[in-house]
C-alpha positions, 0 to 999 in steps of 0.5 A: 563434625568430622573433617571428612564429613565437612569436606564431603558436604562442601564438595557436594554443595559445590557440585550442586552449584556447578550443575545448577550454573551449567543448567542456567547457562544452557537454558540462557544460551537456548533462550538467546538462540531462540530470540536471535532466530526470531529476530532474524526471521522478523528481519528477513520477513520485514526488513531485509530486501528480497528482490524477486524480479527487475521490473520491466520498463514501466514507461512504455514507448507510447508515452515517452514523447512529450505531449503535443499541443499546449500544456497548461498547469498550476498547483491544482490543475493540469491539462494537455491534449491527452490528460486533464487533472483537477485536484480539490481539497475538501474540508468537512466538520470542525474540531475533533470531527474535522476531515480533510481530504483530496480528490483528483479528477482524472480524464485520459484521452488514451484510456490506458494511461494509468500506470504503476511503478515499483520502488527502486524499479525492483519487484520483491519484499521490503523494497521501499521508497517514498511515493514522491521519489518513485513518482519523480523517477517515472516523470509522474504528473499525478501519483498516489501510493498503491497496495504495498504489495511488498508487505505480503507474499500473496495476491495476483500482481500484474503491473503494466501488463506483466505478471509478477506474482500469482498467489490468489488471496482476496478480492482485488481491482483490475485495470484494463487497456480500454480504460475500464476498472473492474473488481474481481475475485482472485481465487476465482480468476486465472492470471493468464486469462486476466492478461488475455482479457487486457488487464494492465494492472491489478491491486490486491488490498481492499475492501471493495467500496463500490461495485457495479454502481452499488455502494457497500456499507457493511464492512464488519471486521476488516484485516487485509492480512495477518502479518506482524504489525498489521492491524484492523483497518476499522475506525477513522484512519488516513485512506487512499482509494481509486474509483472509476466513473466511466472508462478513462475517467477516474477519481484518486482520493487521499484522506488525511488523518490522526491530527486533531483540528485538521483531520481525524480520517475516515471510516470505511463507510465514510470513504465508500460514500465519498466515491459514491457521491463522486459518481464512481461505479467501481471503487477500491480501498488501497493501503492507507494510514501512514502510507496515504500520499498524493503527489502532483507536479513535483510536490506532495499535496496532502499531509502524510501522518499529519506531520508531512512525513512520507512513509516509504512504500512498495509501489505507486499508481500514477499518470505520466 
């Protein structure tokens, strides 16, 4: 082969390799940029704190004083002139079908004494603390995890009489100054009207378990939202819920789960039946799974995730 032809072929081959390498480099850089953008979006969506507001004082002046009269309490009971709480641990079934759950029967002399508190006392996305930490910071006698509002950007968010978010999305639960609890459709409701009617707190998760004294039994395929990391809440899982027997008389229920020979959790139908059996005329499902936690008098009553490890969450419901 003539030398000129060989040199030409070599230069041509080198040029082709350089082009290919440049193309690969450009494609690789583009892919890395896309991955970086996705990771940033995920971090921004699920990890980076975004404060929307500082929570207003969630311990109103009406409850800042110590209760008058005698206060009696032990690991499972609390009694003052204005608050009576009794907690029962209930175990049903055996082996793989064993279920362990906790029922707090709450009677309030002042019917508006059900409060909510935020992690770090801030309103926003990805701001989280454990149920016990938030409860201790607000001098709670009893507390359960709330609806984890910070995992999503929708819903009507009224807490302790203040409106923080007004983006109707689903059926929610409302608590009123007169001690009543009612289920309502966010999309057919006005946040301003709810406040005018005396709503102190709303919780947007679901589904509804009991409404107007009627037990719900057909839950179908339930998903609270379509966020990354969110899954169907069908099957047997740890659960948290709250129900009203009559104004000022509530039941807080937390079900443990995902631990063989201790508790498998409950289906939604089983959970609804618990509230119906307790006499609740309204009952609502809150955030569950690893979030399900009950706190009473300085300790966590249940066994979160079957490991005694609390998940950090956005908010709690508590009695001071």
